[in-house]
N, C-alpha and C positions, 0 to 999 in steps of 0.2 A: 499851147501850154508848155512852158519850159520847166524841166525838172532837173535839179542839180543834186547828184548823189555820189558818194565815193564808191570805190570798188567793193568794199566790205558790205556796203548797203545793197549793191546790186546782187551780190551772192545771196544775201539774206532774202531778198525779194524773190529770186528764182526758187529758193527753197520753199518759200511760202506758196508760190504758184504751184509747185509740185504737190504740196499738201492739199491745195484747193482742187487740183485736178483729180486727186484720189478721193475727193469727197463724193464722187458719184457712187462709190461703193460704201463709204462709211463716213461721210462728212459730218453728220449730226451725232456721231458718237462722242462720248464724254472726253476721251483721251485726245482726239483731234482738236476739239474746241479748246481744251486747256492749253495744248501746245500752241495753237494760234494766238491765244491771249498772251502767252509769255513772249512770243516773238514780236507781237505788236507793241508790247511795252519796250522791247529793245529797239525797234525801229523808231519809235517816237523820240528817242534820244538824239537821232541824227538830224542835222538842220535840213529842213525842207522849205523851199520857197515856191509859192504857187500864187500867180496873179498878184504880185506885189504892187504893180502899177494901179490896179483897180481897187485895191484895199478890201478885197473880199475876205470872208472868214476862212479859217483853215478847214472847215467842214463844208465841202462843195455840194454835198447831196442835199437837195431841198426836201422839206417834209412832204409826205405823200398827200396828194390832193384828194378831197372828198371824205377825209376822216372826220367823224363827228367830234372827236376829242381835240382840244387845242394843244395838248401836251405832245411834244415831239417823240417819235418812236425811236428806241435805241437801235443802233446799227449792228448788223451781224459782223463777224470777223471777215467774211468774204467781201462784204461791201466796204469795209474799212480798207482792206488791202487793195482791192481793185480801184478804189478812188484815188490811190496814190500813183497809179501808173496810167500811161496813155492807153486808149482803147485799142490801138493797133498792136500794142505789145502783149495783149491778153490772148491766151490760147482759145481755140474753139470750145474746149470743155468748160472753161471758166465763163465764157459768154453764155453758154447753154444753161449753166447753173444760175447765172444772174437773171436770165429771162424767166426761169422756173420760179425763182424767189419773188420776182416782181408779179407774176401771175397769182401766186399764193397770197401776196399782200393785197392785191386788188380784190380777190374773192373775200378775204376777211373784212375788208373795208365795206364791201357791198352788204355783207351779212349784218355788220354793226348798224349800218344806216337803216336797213329794213327793220331791225329789231326796235330801234328808237322810234321809227314812224308808227309801228304797231302799238307801242306803248302810248304814244301821244294820242292816237285815234281811239284806242280801246279803253284806256283808263278813264275813270269818271273824274270830272273836274273837282278839285278840292276847294270848297268855299271857305272863306274866312268866317271866323266866329262873329256873330252879330250879338251884341249885348242885349238887345231887345228881343231876340228870338230865343225861345226856350230850347235848351239842348235835349238830346234824346235821353240822357241819364236823368235830367230833371223831370221829363215827361213820364219816364218809367216810375220814378219815385212817387209822382202825383197819382198815377193810375193804380199804384199798389195800395193806396189808402182806400178803404171801403167808402162807397158813396154815402152822402148824408141821408140819414133816416128821416121820416116825417117828424117834424117838430124839433129837429136838431139844428141849433144855430151856432155860428162861429163866435169866437171870443171878440168882445167889443170893448172899447175904451170906457172906463167907469166901472167895470166889473171887479169884484174881489176874487183874486186867484191865490192859489197855494203852489209854491215851487218846492220840490223836495228832491234830494239826492240820496240814494241808498247804496250801501257798499257792504257786501256780505251779509245781507238780510238785516242790516242795521241802518237806521236813519242818521246820516251824517249831517244833513242840512235840511231845514224846513223853515219856510218863511211865507207869511201872508202879505200880499201887497195889492195895491189898486192899480189897474192897468191905465196908464196915462200916456199922452202923446209926448214923444221925445224923452221920456224917462228911461232909466236903465236899472236892471236888477243886479245888485252887487252881491257877491258871495266870494268865499275863499276859493271856490272852484271855477271862477271866471265871471264874466259879465254877459248879460243877455239884454239887448235893447228891447224895450216894450213894443216898438214898432214891428219887430220880427215875430212877436207873439200874436198881435192883433190880427184878426181875420182867419186864424187857423182854428180847426176844431179842438175842443177841449180833450184833455187826456192824452196829449202827444208829448214825446220827448223832444226837447230843444237843446241844441248844442251851444255851449258857451264859447267865448273866444279862445279858451284853452282846450276845446274839443271834448269837454265833459258833457254827458247827456243828463239833463235835468228834466224831471217830469213836471208838467204844468197842468193843473186842473182847476176847476171852479171850487171855490170855498163853500163847503156845506155849513149849515147852521152850527154843527158841532165844531168845525174848524174855526168858524168866526168867534164863537164864545171862548175858545181856548187861546186864540192869538190876538184878540182885540185889546185895546188899551184898557187897563183896569185902574180903578180906585181901590176899593176893598176887594177881598177874595170873592170869587164867583162860586155859584153852585155848579159843580162839574156836571157835564152831560150825563154821566152814569147816575148821579144822584137826582138830577132833574127829571130824567125819564122814569125813575122809580117813584118819584113824588107824583108825577102825572098819572101813573098807574094806580097809586094809592087813592088819589082824588077822583079818578075816573072822569077826567075832563074830556068833554066832547064838544063838537061844534054847536055854537049857540049858548054856551054856558056863560054865567057871570061869575068871575073869580076875583077874590080880594088877595092882594099881595102886600105884605108889610116887610120893608127892607129891600128897596130897589137895588141897592148895591151898585154893581157895574152894568146891570141890565141884562144879564144872562137869563135868569129865570123869567124875566118879562118877555123876552123873545120866544122862549119855549111855550109860555102860556098864550102868547098872541097867536102863534101858529095853531095851537090846539083848539082855541075857541072859534077861530075863523072869522069870516066877515059878519056873521050874525051874532057873535058873542062880544064880550067886553071884559077888559081887565082894568082894575083900579089898583095902581101901584103907589104906595105911600112911603116916603123916605124922610127921616128926621134931619139928616145932614144935607146942607145945600150943595157941597162939592160932590157928594155921591149922587145926588139928584141930577146935577148937571152932566156928570159922566154917563149916567144911564140914558139920558135923553140923547146925547151925542151918539152913543153906540147904537141906539135904536134907530135913529134917523139915517145913520150911515148904512146900516143893513137894508133899510127900505129903499134907499137910493140905488144901491147895487142891484137889488132885486128887480127894480123897474127896468134897468138896462138889460138884465139877464133874461127876463121873461117877457118884457114888453107890456107888463101890467103892474099896477101898484100893489105893494104889500098892504094888507088891510091896516088902516090907522085905527086900531081898536084898543090901544093902551092909553090910559089917562094917568099922567104922572103928577103927583102932588107932594108938596113939602109940608110936613107936620108930624106931630106925635099921634100915633093911632090910639093911644090910651085917652087922649083928650079930643079926639076927632069925631065926637058924636054928631055934630051938624053935617059932617061929610058923609056919614053912613046913614043918615036919616032917610027913611022910606026906601031902603035898598035891601035886597035879598040876594044872597050869594049861594051858588051851587057848590063852591069849594073855597078853602082859604089856605094860603101858603105863607108861612111865617119863617123868616130868617133873621132872628133877633137874638141878642145876648140874654135878655130876660123875657121870654115870650109869655110867661104866666102873668105878667103885669098888664098885658093888653087883652088877654082872653075875656075878661068880664065885659069889655066893650065890643068884642067881636062876636061872641057866641050868640047873642040875641038876634043877629042879622044872618046867621047861618041856617040854611034849610035843615029841617029835621031829617036825620039819616045821612046828612052830608058829612064830608071828611075834612078835617083840618090837619095838614101835613106840616110838621115842624122840622126845621133844619138846624141841628145843634152840633157844635164843633167838638165838644168833649163830654165825657160821661158825667161830670159834675153838673153841667147844665141840665142834663136829663133828670138827674135826681132832684134838682130845684124845681123843675117843671112838674114832676109827679107830686112833690110836696105841696106845691101851690094848688094843684087840682084837688088834693085831699082837703086842704084848708078852706078853699073857696066853695067847695061843694057844687061845682059846675056840672051841667048835664053832659059830660064828656066821658067816653069810654076809651081807655088806652088799649088798643088792639095789638099793636106791634111796636117793637123797638128793634130796628135792624141797622146793620151796617152793610154797605154795598161794596164788596171787594171785587176788583177786576184784576185778573192775573193773566198777563200776556205770555204767550208761548212762542218759541222758535221751533219750527218744523221745517227741515231742509234735508235734501239728499246728503248722505255721508260722503265726504271727499277725503282723499288721501293728501299727503303733504305736497305731492307733485301736481295736484289739481285734478287728478283722474278720479272717476267714480269708484267707490268701493263696490265690489261684487259680492252678493250674498252667497255664502258657501252652501253648496248643495249636499245632501246626505250621500253616503257611500252607495254606489250603484254597482250592479254586476256588469259584465262585459257587454251584453246585448243592450241593456238600458243605457249604458254610457255611450255606445256608438249611436244610438238613436238620438240622444240629447245633443251630441256633437253635430249631427247632421242638421238639427233644428237651429242651433246657434249659428252655424256657418251660413245659413240662408238669410240671416237677419243682419242688418247693419248696426243696429243699436241693441243694447241689452234688452232682454225680454221683460214684459210687464211683471213687476213684483220681484225682479232679480236684484234691484238696488236697495240696500237697507236705508232707512231714514233715522235721523236723530231728532228726538223731541225733548226739549228741556225748557224750564221757565226762563223767560226773558231776563237778562241781567238788569234791565232798567224797569223796575216795578213802581207803580203808583202807590204811595203809602196811604195811610188812613186819611180820609177827607172829612167825613161827618157821620153822625148818627141821625137816623130818620125815625121820627115818632109819629105814629098814625093814631089820631084821635077822631072818634066818631060821635056826633051829637045824637043823643038818644033820650028817651023818657023812661025813668025808672018806675 
């Protein structure tokens, strides 16, 4: 290996060698390393030719064998300087330092290899995610749900469901829909595929594509009558329940209804009389009759899917004027009568003879003028009916919720002034609890801003003998 170097370069190299030999006492100190780096930058400016015939690279030191990393290790100043000079020109002190550095490098390499082998043998293999295999998080979510109780069935296609979204104790979205294959629930808060709802238990929150949690549950009879398609106005559930209590309808009764409307009262009467009873519903308008029949059949179809048994087919719908329907009422007796007509006093002469003695006729009237006309008709017709009650059924919703501050934290009820001993004891009790104590948070109760206005007047007439 031939090296060509001017005299200035040789002097510089001898100076570097002196610095290297003094490294036995303090080679790794910061000042010596900085000086070596400055000198090596100066030496690199001189022309150095090494193995030009073979075309080797200027860095003759090969990478250390056995290192796990493919990245080449950076050379120390001693290695850089010693590689530029023949081995015979190096002093014994420099050779001793080179051997010591080589031993340290071999030990570091052995330690790295042993560490990598232990990681390969000791670490558990990472398996790729299988889309068909349930993940641990999914399994935990499924196990967190309480097991199905006896008689509890999952949601099935064909059922009528109600989806609602509440925000700050107010209903922002509510919709009734029929669960169908391939359909989607559309809302301003996102979309929910019906296939994601089917098979799940009722009363669970479902996330939309926007991440909003919407509660999905089965539609009750009250929900169905409120959200079903209507022709005329319906008898609201609060009024229908009051009328059922007035008439004292029980299973096995025969009830007459005049004014089928949209079929809401027909459904409540059908459930009240059961399989052993019967309801005769008469409607004068054909379009109202058709709507009542459709709503009644739709509820029965959903009920058969929900319960696995048929809703009793105990309602007979007829088109006609009850005032002229004497052949329809012939040889029939009724335990109760429900009238939802504009002029009920016109049909009472044809209805009262078929009403059991002591039975009740409940009349649904929209305004007080109709109530006056009814009472005037009873006075003039001298029918054996006693007006027992004229009532209005108000329902007032309330909002009751914990009091919150503007920053979202709970308001804390202010305690009365205590002496020093009592205050210290109370502080010890509060510090032991993570949440405010029971009864420490005040509640706000006020009427709901969305109230149902007047619906109807209910008149209770009882057949009696004077």
